[in-house]
Every structure is written in structure tokens, then in C-alpha cells.
PLY file of the C-alpha trace (Angstrom):
ply
format ascii 1.0
element vertex 425
property float x
property float y
property float z
element edge 424
property int vertex1
property int vertex2
end_header
0.09 -0.24 -0.05
2.77 2.75 0.73
4.56 1.80 -2.53
1.23 2.34 -4.25
0.92 5.89 -2.70
4.43 6.91 -3.17
3.82 6.43 -6.92
0.48 9.04 -6.97
0.98 12.10 -7.78
1.45 14.19 -4.60
-1.44 17.08 -3.82
-0.34 20.41 -3.17
0.91 21.37 -0.10
-0.93 22.77 2.78
-0.10 23.96 5.98
-0.66 21.63 8.80
0.34 21.86 12.53
2.51 19.00 13.79
2.41 18.01 17.58
4.92 15.82 18.87
5.43 14.50 22.42
9.04 14.14 24.13
10.01 11.64 26.52
9.71 7.82 26.04
9.80 6.42 22.99
8.42 2.44 22.71
9.69 0.13 20.57
6.90 -0.09 18.34
8.33 0.90 15.37
12.28 0.46 14.55
14.70 2.58 15.76
11.98 4.12 18.57
10.38 6.29 15.54
7.15 7.81 16.54
3.66 6.26 15.24
2.07 8.89 12.87
-1.56 9.84 13.44
-3.52 11.73 11.05
-6.04 14.03 12.45
-9.08 16.07 10.21
-11.50 18.17 11.79
-13.40 21.73 10.73
-11.43 23.85 12.68
-12.44 26.91 10.49
-15.99 27.41 8.99
-19.47 27.25 9.97
-18.60 24.27 11.71
-15.81 24.98 13.78
-17.55 25.01 17.11
-17.14 21.03 16.68
-13.30 21.40 16.94
-13.29 23.59 19.79
-11.75 20.87 22.24
-9.23 19.73 19.66
-6.03 21.11 20.80
-6.90 20.77 24.38
-7.19 17.05 23.68
-4.34 16.63 21.13
-1.84 18.40 24.32
-3.42 16.19 26.54
-3.11 13.09 24.98
0.36 13.52 23.83
1.03 14.28 27.70
-0.35 11.16 28.59
2.05 8.08 28.88
0.75 6.32 26.16
0.64 9.66 24.20
4.40 9.64 24.50
4.65 7.29 21.25
2.63 9.14 18.84
2.94 12.20 16.34
-0.20 13.92 15.55
-0.32 15.74 12.42
-3.60 18.11 12.21
-5.23 18.97 9.06
-8.37 21.78 8.97
-11.12 20.58 6.95
-12.19 24.44 6.67
-15.85 23.13 6.93
-15.26 21.67 3.36
-16.10 18.40 2.34
-13.56 18.91 -0.88
-10.82 20.18 1.21
-11.37 17.46 3.85
-10.60 15.03 1.07
-7.52 17.07 0.09
-5.93 16.98 3.27
-6.43 13.35 3.64
-4.85 12.78 0.75
-1.71 15.03 1.90
-1.82 12.87 4.97
-1.57 9.64 3.23
0.56 10.59 0.75
3.25 13.55 2.16
3.28 12.64 5.54
3.19 8.77 5.21
0.97 8.29 8.48
0.11 5.45 9.90
-3.53 5.80 10.83
-6.14 8.53 10.31
-8.70 9.96 12.54
-11.12 12.07 11.86
-14.13 13.50 13.43
-17.36 15.97 12.99
-20.41 15.73 11.07
-20.48 13.65 7.28
-19.05 16.58 5.49
-15.93 15.90 7.42
-16.28 12.10 8.22
-17.24 11.37 4.86
-14.66 12.16 2.34
-11.66 11.42 4.69
-13.20 7.80 4.93
-13.65 7.93 1.51
-9.99 8.59 0.46
-8.46 6.25 3.13
-10.81 3.23 2.13
-9.36 4.08 -1.54
-5.77 3.97 -0.66
-5.84 1.22 2.24
-5.08 3.61 5.12
-6.87 2.65 8.26
-9.63 5.24 9.38
-11.30 5.91 12.69
-14.27 8.33 12.43
-16.75 9.54 14.77
-19.27 12.67 15.30
-21.31 11.48 12.46
-24.63 9.71 13.10
-24.13 6.29 11.35
-26.11 6.46 8.51
-25.23 9.59 6.87
-21.74 8.35 7.03
-22.33 4.54 6.09
-25.09 4.91 3.24
-23.66 8.46 2.35
-20.30 6.47 1.21
-21.92 3.98 -0.95
-22.05 4.08 -4.62
-25.63 4.71 -4.70
-27.05 5.03 -1.26
-30.96 4.49 -2.74
-30.32 0.88 -3.40
-29.57 -1.14 -0.19
-28.59 -4.56 -2.29
-25.47 -2.55 -3.47
-24.18 -1.40 0.01
-20.90 -2.85 0.65
-18.93 -2.84 3.94
-15.77 -0.85 4.06
-11.85 -2.93 4.44
-10.70 0.25 6.42
-13.39 2.65 7.52
-14.74 2.33 10.72
-16.98 4.55 12.81
-18.51 4.91 16.05
-21.65 7.09 17.27
-25.24 6.93 17.56
-27.82 6.40 14.80
-31.38 8.14 13.14
-33.17 5.66 15.38
-31.65 6.76 18.64
-32.69 10.24 17.63
-35.95 9.40 16.90
-36.59 7.68 20.26
-34.66 10.82 21.95
-36.80 13.48 20.55
-40.12 12.20 20.44
-39.28 11.09 24.17
-38.56 14.64 25.02
-41.92 15.77 22.90
-43.82 13.41 24.79
-43.26 15.27 28.02
-45.12 18.30 26.36
-48.76 19.17 25.19
-48.70 19.90 21.73
-50.50 18.67 18.47
-47.76 16.28 17.58
-47.32 18.34 14.32
-43.43 18.74 13.37
-41.94 21.21 10.86
-38.32 19.68 9.61
-35.34 21.98 8.63
-33.23 19.97 6.34
-30.33 20.99 3.97
-29.13 20.21 1.21
-25.81 18.57 2.80
-25.16 14.65 3.78
-26.93 15.02 7.27
-29.91 16.77 5.80
-30.43 14.84 2.93
-30.27 11.12 5.50
-32.71 13.00 8.08
-35.56 14.36 5.83
-34.93 10.90 3.31
-38.79 10.12 3.00
-38.21 6.24 3.89
-35.11 6.29 5.99
-35.08 9.63 7.25
-36.64 11.11 10.63
-40.51 11.14 9.53
-41.32 7.59 9.30
-40.15 7.13 12.91
-41.69 10.11 14.29
-44.65 8.83 12.70
-44.61 5.39 14.27
-44.10 7.78 17.39
-47.31 9.71 16.70
-45.82 12.64 14.52
-46.47 14.00 11.82
-43.62 15.90 10.11
-43.93 18.76 7.40
-40.90 18.71 5.32
-41.15 22.25 2.93
-37.99 20.66 1.46
-33.80 21.03 1.03
-32.41 24.56 1.77
-28.85 25.75 0.94
-26.50 25.60 3.78
-25.88 29.53 4.55
-28.80 30.90 3.27
-30.25 34.41 4.44
-34.04 33.54 4.33
-36.30 30.85 5.66
-39.45 32.39 5.03
-40.95 29.81 3.08
-39.83 26.97 5.68
-41.71 29.62 8.38
-44.86 30.06 6.43
-45.17 26.40 5.55
-44.69 25.59 9.44
-47.25 28.11 10.02
-49.61 27.31 7.70
-49.20 23.36 8.99
-49.38 24.51 12.77
-46.70 22.77 13.53
-46.01 23.21 17.39
-42.64 21.85 17.52
-39.60 22.45 15.26
-36.61 19.90 14.61
-33.96 19.47 12.02
-30.08 19.12 11.29
-28.82 22.65 10.99
-25.52 24.66 11.05
-25.37 27.19 13.68
-25.40 30.31 11.61
-28.59 28.85 9.92
-30.49 28.04 13.23
-29.73 31.88 14.46
-31.04 33.11 11.07
-33.89 30.82 11.37
-34.75 31.44 14.92
-34.15 35.27 14.62
-36.85 35.06 11.46
-39.28 32.81 13.46
-39.50 35.27 16.38
-39.97 38.19 14.03
-42.64 36.20 11.76
-44.88 35.58 14.66
-44.47 32.20 14.73
-43.50 30.60 18.17
-43.77 26.47 18.39
-43.88 25.14 21.89
-40.73 23.07 21.36
-37.63 23.50 19.24
-35.10 20.27 19.20
-32.57 21.11 16.72
-29.54 18.73 15.85
-25.98 20.20 15.37
-26.58 23.95 15.91
-27.78 23.43 19.51
-24.89 21.28 20.83
-22.57 24.19 21.48
-22.51 26.91 24.31
-21.34 29.84 22.36
-24.25 29.07 19.69
-27.38 29.24 22.40
-25.19 32.22 24.32
-25.10 34.43 20.88
-29.13 33.90 20.72
-29.62 35.42 24.40
-32.87 35.03 26.12
-34.13 33.49 22.80
-31.88 30.39 23.77
-33.89 29.75 26.89
-35.02 25.88 26.65
-33.89 25.27 23.21
-33.33 21.39 22.80
-30.77 19.02 21.28
-29.66 15.84 21.60
-26.78 15.11 24.05
-24.29 12.50 22.85
-21.69 13.76 26.23
-21.75 15.34 29.29
-19.90 15.89 32.45
-22.92 13.61 34.12
-22.22 10.39 31.67
-20.83 7.47 33.88
-17.91 6.86 31.71
-14.00 7.13 32.53
-10.95 7.20 30.50
-8.65 4.33 29.35
-5.91 6.76 29.01
-6.07 8.93 32.32
-8.55 7.29 34.33
-10.43 10.78 34.30
-14.44 10.47 34.68
-16.54 12.87 32.67
-16.98 15.51 34.91
-12.79 15.35 35.24
-12.23 15.82 32.03
-14.97 18.45 31.57
-13.55 20.42 34.11
-9.84 20.02 33.06
-11.32 21.66 29.94
-12.84 24.90 31.76
-9.41 24.92 33.86
-7.31 25.17 30.56
-8.94 27.31 28.63
-11.35 29.31 30.78
-14.19 28.31 28.17
-17.54 25.82 29.33
-17.34 22.22 28.51
-18.60 21.29 25.16
-20.04 17.62 24.02
-17.47 17.28 21.23
-14.10 16.84 24.12
-15.48 13.58 25.49
-15.62 12.07 21.40
-12.57 13.66 20.75
-10.96 12.35 23.27
-12.24 9.09 23.05
-10.44 9.10 19.52
-7.12 8.79 20.91
-8.35 6.38 23.67
-9.01 4.07 20.60
-5.92 4.81 18.37
-3.82 4.26 21.14
-5.40 0.82 22.18
-5.39 -0.26 18.71
-1.83 0.45 18.15
-0.94 -1.17 21.55
-2.31 -4.40 20.13
-1.25 -4.26 16.34
1.72 -6.65 15.55
2.88 -3.88 13.55
1.72 -0.33 12.98
2.94 0.10 9.34
0.63 -2.37 8.19
-2.29 -0.89 7.05
-4.11 -4.25 6.97
-2.97 -5.25 10.82
-3.68 -2.10 12.05
-7.33 -2.31 10.51
-7.64 -5.96 11.98
-6.99 -4.41 15.59
-9.40 -1.70 14.80
-12.20 -4.51 14.09
-11.14 -6.15 17.07
-11.47 -3.36 19.64
-13.66 -3.82 23.00
-12.69 -1.34 24.89
-14.25 0.96 27.99
-13.80 4.71 26.70
-15.07 8.08 27.95
-18.11 7.72 25.85
-18.76 4.08 26.39
-17.87 0.50 24.87
-16.60 0.43 21.76
-16.75 -2.84 19.88
-17.21 -3.40 16.09
-19.28 -6.29 17.16
-22.61 -5.63 15.68
-24.79 -5.11 18.45
-27.46 -2.46 17.70
-26.79 -2.30 13.78
-28.02 -3.62 11.26
-26.33 -6.71 9.26
-25.20 -4.66 6.42
-23.15 -1.93 8.81
-22.33 -4.55 11.78
-18.93 -4.70 10.32
-18.20 -1.04 10.25
-20.36 0.74 12.91
-20.30 0.89 16.95
-22.91 2.44 18.51
-22.96 5.12 21.43
-25.59 6.21 23.61
-27.82 9.39 23.30
-30.03 11.40 25.73
-31.92 14.66 24.92
-31.35 17.84 26.70
-32.27 21.32 26.97
-30.58 24.52 27.66
-31.60 26.60 30.69
-30.29 30.51 31.33
-28.52 30.78 34.32
-29.17 33.79 36.83
-25.65 34.88 36.54
-25.43 34.59 32.84
-24.80 32.07 30.41
-26.71 28.34 30.22
-26.52 25.06 31.54
-27.34 22.16 29.12
-29.71 19.82 31.35
-30.45 16.48 30.36
-34.25 15.80 30.35
-34.77 12.51 28.77
-32.87 9.48 29.38
-34.87 6.68 28.31
-32.48 5.48 25.56
-29.70 5.50 27.87
-31.01 5.28 31.92
-27.32 4.65 32.90
-27.09 8.37 32.13
-28.57 10.64 35.14
-31.24 13.36 34.02
-31.26 16.53 36.03
-34.58 17.87 34.65
-38.23 17.67 33.03
-38.65 19.33 29.64
-40.40 22.47 29.54
-42.11 24.11 26.98
-40.52 27.16 24.97
-42.43 30.81 26.90
0 1
1 2
2 3
3 4
4 5
5 6
6 7
7 8
8 9
9 10
10 11
11 12
12 13
13 14
14 15
15 16
16 17
17 18
18 19
19 20
20 21
21 22
22 23
23 24
24 25
25 26
26 27
27 28
28 29
29 30
30 31
31 32
32 33
33 34
34 35
35 36
36 37
37 38
38 39
39 40
40 41
41 42
42 43
43 44
44 45
45 46
46 47
47 48
48 49
49 50
50 51
51 52
52 53
53 54
54 55
55 56
56 57
57 58
58 59
59 60
60 61
61 62
62 63
63 64
64 65
65 66
66 67
67 68
68 69
69 70
70 71
71 72
72 73
73 74
74 75
75 76
76 77
77 78
78 79
79 80
80 81
81 82
82 83
83 84
84 85
85 86
86 87
87 88
88 89
89 90
90 91
91 92
92 93
93 94
94 95
95 96
96 97
97 98
98 99
99 100
100 101
101 102
102 103
103 104
104 105
105 106
106 107
107 108
108 109
109 110
110 111
111 112
112 113
113 114
114 115
115 116
116 117
117 118
118 119
119 120
120 121
121 122
122 123
123 124
124 125
125 126
126 127
127 128
128 129
129 130
130 131
131 132
132 133
133 134
134 135
135 136
136 137
137 138
138 139
139 140
140 141
141 142
142 143
143 144
144 145
145 146
146 147
147 148
148 149
149 150
150 151
151 152
152 153
153 154
154 155
155 156
156 157
157 158
158 159
159 160
160 161
161 162
162 163
163 164
164 165
165 166
166 167
167 168
168 169
169 170
170 171
171 172
172 173
173 174
174 175
175 176
176 177
177 178
178 179
179 180
180 181
181 182
182 183
183 184
184 185
185 186
186 187
187 188
188 189
189 190
190 191
191 192
192 193
193 194
194 195
195 196
196 197
197 198
198 199
199 200
200 201
201 202
202 203
203 204
204 205
205 206
206 207
207 208
208 209
209 210
210 211
211 212
212 213
213 214
214 215
215 216
216 217
217 218
218 219
219 220
220 221
221 222
222 223
223 224
224 225
225 226
226 227
227 228
228 229
229 230
230 231
231 232
232 233
233 234
234 235
235 236
236 237
237 238
238 239
239 240
240 241
241 242
242 243
243 244
244 245
245 246
246 247
247 248
248 249
249 250
250 251
251 252
252 253
253 254
254 255
255 256
256 257
257 258
258 259
259 260
260 261
261 262
262 263
263 264
264 265
265 266
266 267
267 268
268 269
269 270
270 271
271 272
272 273
273 274
274 275
275 276
276 277
277 278
278 279
279 280
280 281
281 282
282 283
283 284
284 285
285 286
286 287
287 288
288 289
289 290
290 291
291 292
292 293
293 294
294 295
295 296
296 297
297 298
298 299
299 300
300 301
301 302
302 303
303 304
304 305
305 306
306 307
307 308
308 309
309 310
310 311
311 312
312 313
313 314
314 315
315 316
316 317
317 318
318 319
319 320
320 321
321 322
322 323
323 324
324 325
325 326
326 327
327 328
328 329
329 330
330 331
331 332
332 333
333 334
334 335
335 336
336 337
337 338
338 339
339 340
340 341
341 342
342 343
343 344
344 345
345 346
346 347
347 348
348 349
349 350
350 351
351 352
352 353
353 354
354 355
355 356
356 357
357 358
358 359
359 360
360 361
361 362
362 363
363 364
364 365
365 366
366 367
367 368
368 369
369 370
370 371
371 372
372 373
373 374
374 375
375 376
376 377
377 378
378 379
379 380
380 381
381 382
382 383
383 384
384 385
385 386
386 387
387 388
388 389
389 390
390 391
391 392
392 393
393 394
394 395
395 396
396 397
397 398
398 399
399 400
400 401
401 402
402 403
403 404
404 405
405 406
406 407
407 408
408 409
409 410
410 411
411 412
412 413
413 414
414 415
415 416
416 417
417 418
418 419
419 420
420 421
421 422
422 423
423 424
């Protein structure tokens, strides 16, 4: 595989940040050379909130005992799928990495995983629902009979079936007419969530909720009047969707200006981060979203022994910023990478590293990770490991800022709640 890659035309060089740890070097590679991890994430652009904890997590990993044996080469996807594929190629061809790790929405994970699969590079990804990740990379996403498993790409996160359960469980706590307006953009996430056959609408319908889908819109649009009018005319008392942060700010401001006042707004992606909610001021109170990780999650790190609460506290003490959901998942990427390479007979052998990924059986900061097919349809069982999901609601604090309160845990009872769902004022 390495000979094949070196024969390829090299892509034009792009700036990358190389972080290496000093100190001990284990004899995992000849002459003590470090294992080279490539890491791609959206550090700039509209998805940058997903990468807020990257520097903190990488520095902590390299300072850990296991991290002494690694070098991490970081590339920014700039929230652009084409750029994500370009930097993945650079990491494989120019930097000659031993393993790829990638995170944060299908716009980042999919082009990187697809590039790795084509190049025979072991790839570990997270922070994208598994359906947009797996199905979105198939040659014909509309034909299940044609779908094929991957040899080098492995993913762990929750799926649309989990978000359907979490969202409807939260809405069931409120008195509504069960009519839901959907905001689905024309991107990998939006097309997966909005698919009339395998998206969220059929699951909502099974739970007694009707979905109004006014069609796809382009990311970074400046006018949501068509969607707002469709929701108003359809009597929607709930709004959901999978929206990038700047678009949700535009939508919510215009909805309020146009007199649209739903009882619940439960939106994925845009409402994950405290800074996105704080930008809305009082209009952020009681907005809700999925919660994939929090300080109250009952998990500990296989690298450091830290609890979720201790990791969140360490982030806030280091950065002066509130905890954010990606902290736990980015930490877990390095947990799994370290575990995989400790079991791989030869870290420079792509096939052996891929086999080590497939054999993972590890308790991590985000729960137990094993590609054993549990809870996953047979077609994706080889490549997908599921993680738990609960629901949360943002509450304004008396002294300013917001707390994300877990209000429903029926899908993961081990994760404690801190309150119940409240309607929007």
C-alpha cells in the first residue's frame, strides 16, 4: 500500500500543525520512531464549534504515558468536504501516516473515510450519525442491495433511530398537537434526516408525530420565510432538523420576527454548543437538542482514568471556556487509537492495523466501543459501533450563560437526568 501511495501524484502542500511529544519512546516502530496519526477536523468555517476542544485533547493525549509514542499531524477541513478529501490525501501521501482519525459531521468524516478506503489507510471516525456516514459513502445510497462494507474505515456514534427515540421522548413530556416542522439542508446530514423512507419522518410517524417537510435549503441561506410559512400554515408546534449554527440563528431570529412561536425547538448540530446558544440571548432559553456526552455521563478514560466530570473540568480550567460535547468524543478517538496501536503487531502494516480496529473491545470516555454488530443492521455491522444518546435542554443561569440539562434518558438510563422538558415561553 505504501509503494502504491508513493507512486501517486502528490497533492499540493497545505499548512498543517505537527504536535509531537518528547520523552519516552516505545520500541513499536524501528529505531524508536513515533507512530504517526493524521487528524482531520473542521477547525474553521461554520462547523468550527465541533473542533473547539481539539488542541486541548491533543495536548493532553501527547502528555499522557501512551501518547509519548505518537506524533499527531493536524489538518483543517475548513468545513468543506472537498478540502477534507484533499488534506486526507496529503496526510496519506506526503506525511505517510500510519492511521487516520477524523471527526465532526459527514461533511468531514465521509470524504476522509472514502479517501482512506481507496488508499488502504486504516481510518477511525466519529461525531456523525452512522446512517449518513455509512449509506452516504455507498455508490448508490438509494439501493440497499448494492451497499458494501468497508475494509479500512470504522465508525462509532449513534444513529437516526436513536435521535428519533430521544426527540420523541422529550416531546412526549409536553402538551402539543404532535405536528413537527423539519429543517433539512441540502447536505449529507440533511438529505439523510429528510429522506422520506429512511429518514426521521417515518420514525416520528410511528411515535405519533406528523412531519412537515418544506424541502431542502442551501446551507448559509439568509431567508427562511418559506420554511416558516410552511410551518405556520401546517400548524407545527414543534421544530426539528439538523442545522449548522449560523443557519439556526438566522431561522430562529426570523421565526420570532414573523410571529412563529412553537412549543418546542429540538434541533441537532446547531444547538450542541454553548456559544451558539449564548449568541441568541434570552431566545436560547429552553431550546433542546440531542446530548452525546456531558460531565454527568458515567464513563472514564482508558488513557488517564479521568471521569467525564474531571475531563470537563480540566477543559474549563485550561481554556476558561464552558465544557462542550465534543470534548469526550475527541478524547475517545485518541483512546481508541492508542489501544489499537498497542495491539497491532506492526503499526506500519495497514491491514494489521485495520484488523486491530475491528477487534477493539474498550471502555472509553464515551462508553464501550466494540465493532461487534450490537444494535446495528447486518449491512453496517462490520463498520459501525453505537454509542448512547440522551436529550437535553438549555436553561439560562441567573448569573448569565446557559446550562445544558439532561431531560430524558429513556434510551440510556445509566446517564442521569437533571430535570424535565419545559415548553418554550
